[in-house]
Backbone as CSV, one residue per row, in Angstrom:
resi,resn,N_x,N_y,N_z,CA_x,CA_y,CA_z,C_x,C_y,C_z
1,ILE,-8.293,10.274,-1.374,-8.134,9.137,0.009,-9.441,9.888,0.707
2,LYS,-10.275,8.740,1.326,-11.272,8.895,1.819,-10.703,8.834,3.694
3,ASN,-11.327,9.963,4.161,-11.075,9.970,5.965,-9.783,8.865,6.428
4,LEU,-8.568,9.231,5.850,-7.471,8.581,6.400,-7.106,8.969,7.741
5,ASN,-7.004,8.523,8.733,-6.896,9.037,10.154,-5.444,8.170,10.461
6,LYS,-4.619,8.454,10.057,-3.063,7.442,10.303,-3.205,7.240,12.115
7,LYS,-3.530,8.428,12.985,-3.376,7.951,13.953,-4.164,6.924,14.684
8,ARG,-5.197,6.301,13.879,-5.636,5.113,14.479,-5.254,4.088,14.224
9,MET,-3.971,4.005,13.180,-3.671,2.812,12.692,-2.033,3.186,12.817
10,LYS,-1.419,2.174,13.755,-0.046,2.250,13.990,0.811,1.125,13.574
11,VAL,1.635,1.209,12.457,2.416,0.049,12.132,3.513,0.041,12.987
12,VAL,3.516,-1.430,13.127,4.964,-1.937,14.208,5.889,-2.750,13.295
13,GLY,7.151,-2.707,14.317,8.340,-3.549,13.496,8.794,-3.146,12.273
14,THR,8.718,-4.060,11.163,9.427,-3.717,10.067,8.485,-3.666,9.011
15,ASP,7.206,-3.405,9.243,6.052,-3.563,8.313,5.784,-2.270,7.868
16,ILE,5.020,-2.176,6.662,4.581,-0.692,6.098,3.354,-0.978,6.147
17,LEU,2.213,0.242,6.075,1.166,0.239,5.614,0.911,0.805,4.218
18,VAL,0.098,-0.135,3.402,0.212,0.673,2.121,-1.435,0.663,1.348
19,LEU,-1.701,1.838,1.086,-2.979,2.216,0.805,-3.421,1.816,-0.878
20,LEU,-4.356,0.924,-0.916,-4.384,0.542,-2.204,-5.123,1.346,-3.207
21,PRO,-5.083,1.586,-4.582,-5.991,2.673,-5.210,-7.539,1.965,-5.236
22,GLU,-8.063,3.020,-5.261,-9.598,2.662,-5.392,-10.032,2.355,-6.597
23,VAL,-11.195,1.183,-6.515,-11.881,0.229,-7.717,-12.659,1.234,-8.020
24,LYS,-12.825,1.946,-9.221,-13.854,2.855,-9.878,-14.892,2.212,-10.416
25,GLU,-16.189,2.565,-10.508,-17.213,1.941,-10.949,-17.897,2.934,-11.800
26,GLN,-18.446,2.344,-13.210,-18.857,3.321,-14.289,-20.185,2.353,-14.426
27,LYS,-21.134,2.866,-14.202,-22.509,2.458,-14.485,-22.563,0.655,-14.824
28,GLY,-22.401,0.274,-13.611,-22.303,-1.360,-13.249,-21.212,-2.048,-13.716
29,VAL,-20.262,-1.460,-14.315,-18.864,-1.814,-14.867,-17.765,-1.548,-13.639
30,VAL,-17.487,-2.603,-12.995,-15.918,-2.175,-12.089,-14.759,-2.158,-13.019
31,ILE,-13.950,-0.891,-12.715,-12.770,-0.753,-13.389,-11.643,-1.270,-12.403
32,ILE,-10.747,-2.047,-12.836,-9.628,-2.363,-11.817,-8.338,-2.010,-12.636
33,PRO,-7.235,-1.385,-11.802,-6.191,-0.898,-12.666,-5.411,-2.444,-12.901
34,VAL,-5.019,-2.408,-14.100,-4.156,-3.756,-14.688,-3.151,-3.364,-15.548
35,GLU,-2.041,-4.398,-15.631,-0.861,-4.170,-16.377,-1.156,-4.510,-17.816
36,GLU,0.090,-4.629,-18.502,-0.332,-4.742,-19.857,-0.597,-6.330,-20.193
37,ASN,-0.207,-7.171,-19.133,-0.580,-8.677,-19.213,-1.954,-8.963,-19.029
38,GLY,-2.904,-7.992,-18.332,-4.077,-8.127,-18.158,-4.013,-8.532,-16.518
39,GLU,-3.051,-8.723,-15.591,-3.340,-8.998,-14.457,-3.250,-7.475,-13.543
40,LYS,-4.030,-7.963,-12.217,-4.189,-6.509,-11.521,-2.774,-6.201,-10.968
41,GLU,-2.503,-4.780,-11.118,-1.203,-4.315,-10.855,-0.916,-4.187,-9.403
42,LYS,0.032,-4.695,-9.149,0.767,-4.768,-7.407,1.166,-3.263,-7.044
43,GLN,0.406,-2.076,-6.925,0.757,-1.107,-6.928,0.008,-0.385,-5.518
44,GLY,0.527,0.548,-4.890,-0.045,1.404,-3.775,0.644,2.422,-3.319
45,THR,0.201,2.975,-2.244,0.951,4.350,-1.546,1.089,3.760,-0.042
46,VAL,2.338,4.146,0.420,2.988,3.883,1.600,2.331,5.286,2.511
47,VAL,1.520,4.808,3.257,1.027,5.759,4.345,1.430,5.921,5.461
48,GLY,2.431,4.594,6.197,2.908,4.437,7.450,3.977,3.403,7.365
49,PHE,4.845,3.361,8.458,5.932,2.584,8.367,6.087,2.246,10.052
50,GLY,6.700,1.050,10.204,7.080,0.701,11.541,8.372,1.459,12.141
51,GLU,8.535,1.140,13.355,9.615,1.778,14.130,11.164,1.056,13.704
52,ASN,11.077,0.195,13.402,12.223,-0.772,13.147,12.868,-0.875,11.464
53,ILE,12.166,0.024,10.881,12.528,0.205,9.388,13.811,0.645,9.188
54,PRO,14.900,0.532,8.347,16.350,1.113,8.233,16.059,2.257,8.015
55,GLU,17.024,3.274,8.620,16.984,4.887,8.148,16.868,5.054,6.876
56,GLY,17.657,4.607,5.998,17.736,4.937,4.444,16.415,4.624,4.159
57,VAL,15.553,3.278,4.179,14.101,3.298,3.766,13.424,4.146,4.318
58,LYS,13.374,4.613,5.424,12.601,5.348,6.249,12.580,6.896,5.409
59,GLU,13.805,7.253,5.170,13.987,8.433,4.263,13.026,8.359,3.035
60,SER,13.012,7.460,2.300,12.494,7.252,1.087,11.078,7.276,1.306
61,LEU,10.592,6.571,2.651,9.140,6.458,2.582,8.199,7.554,3.241
62,LYS,9.037,8.635,3.887,8.237,9.463,4.760,7.427,10.456,3.860
63,ASN,7.616,10.511,2.674,6.715,11.384,1.809,5.713,10.576,1.082
64,GLU,5.205,9.317,1.534,4.241,8.486,0.917,4.653,8.260,-0.508
65,PRO,5.408,7.780,-0.924,5.423,7.369,-2.087,4.525,6.178,-2.637
66,GLU,4.486,6.308,-3.976,3.942,4.772,-4.712,4.995,4.086,-4.754
67,ILE,4.291,2.874,-4.630,5.426,1.451,-4.904,4.807,0.530,-5.666
68,ILE,5.603,-0.222,-6.098,5.018,-1.464,-6.591,5.654,-2.557,-5.698
69,TYR,4.960,-3.675,-5.330,5.354,-4.930,-4.504,5.373,-6.253,-5.189
70,LYS,5.990,-6.990,-4.363,5.897,-8.439,-4.731,4.799,-9.131,-4.722
71,GLU,3.967,-9.897,-5.862,3.203,-10.622,-6.002,2.521,-11.380,-4.884
72,TYR,3.622,-12.162,-4.233,3.428,-12.749,-3.229,4.336,-12.303,-1.955
73,TYR,3.383,-11.126,-1.110,4.039,-10.595,-0.115,3.566,-11.594,1.274
74,THR,4.442,-10.918,2.290,4.253,-11.166,3.745,3.369,-10.002,4.530
75,GLY,2.023,-10.671,4.741,1.382,-9.610,5.431,-0.031,-10.052,5.103
76,GLY,-1.138,-8.869,5.188,-2.400,-9.062,5.080,-3.171,-8.038,4.663
77,GLU,-4.641,-8.003,4.312,-5.211,-6.914,3.853,-6.151,-6.466,5.201
78,VAL,-6.425,-5.043,5.022,-7.082,-4.571,6.358,-8.056,-3.361,5.553
79,SER,-9.159,-3.307,5.866,-10.161,-2.583,5.428,-10.250,-1.441,6.810
80,ARG,-10.469,-0.257,6.102,-10.855,0.606,7.452,-11.404,2.267,6.700
81,ASP,-12.596,2.882,7.465,-13.286,3.828,6.560,-13.405,3.955,5.543
82,GLY,-13.704,2.770,4.909,-13.765,2.691,3.171,-12.830,2.666,2.501
83,ASN,-11.252,2.473,2.763,-10.286,2.289,2.075,-9.817,0.889,2.305
84,LYS,-8.914,0.487,1.583,-8.175,-0.930,1.788,-6.824,-0.875,1.846
85,TYR,-6.286,-1.312,2.539,-4.718,-1.372,2.835,-4.240,-2.679,2.873
86,LEU,-2.891,-2.929,2.496,-2.277,-3.817,2.874,-1.075,-3.664,4.195
87,VAL,-0.945,-4.559,4.789,0.369,-4.488,6.025,1.160,-5.649,5.451
88,MET,2.267,-5.150,5.010,3.501,-5.940,4.607,4.682,-5.892,5.341
89,SER,5.670,-6.541,4.888,7.104,-6.242,5.064,7.697,-5.077,4.242
90,PHE,8.623,-4.233,4.721,9.268,-3.554,3.517,9.948,-3.894,2.696
91,LEU,10.451,-5.276,3.012,11.377,-6.218,2.228,10.551,-6.432,0.875
92,ASP,9.203,-6.667,0.868,8.303,-6.808,0.048,8.328,-5.685,-1.344
93,ILE,8.905,-4.727,-0.939,8.706,-3.360,-2.117,9.826,-3.875,-3.089
94,LEU,9.337,-3.764,-4.294,10.023,-4.040,-5.444,10.704,-2.712,-6.239
95,VAL,9.723,-1.608,-6.184,10.171,-0.360,-6.574,9.448,0.687,-5.786
96,ILE,10.088,1.485,-5.543,9.685,3.196,-5.127,9.552,4.102,-6.280
97,LEU,8.198,4.461,-6.533,8.188,5.187,-7.862,8.353,6.782,-7.418
């Protein structure tokens, strides 16, 4: 994780902040994490969450777990300090790994 400064990015409401995995490059070839069916994996690390997340969910998210999220999520993408993030509703989490 490059220069992750969570103090500059505050998540509000029931949203979560998901750090996306880095896309790796090798000698002009871009390597993107994929699932077995060839699609881009919908996975990331929760690095922040809003104040209105239910307590049980907060407890599961406080240690910055990896998650798998819905293909069509409510939210958007943000780039900051060389990292890519998703801001999405906690309801879009499918699995906490």
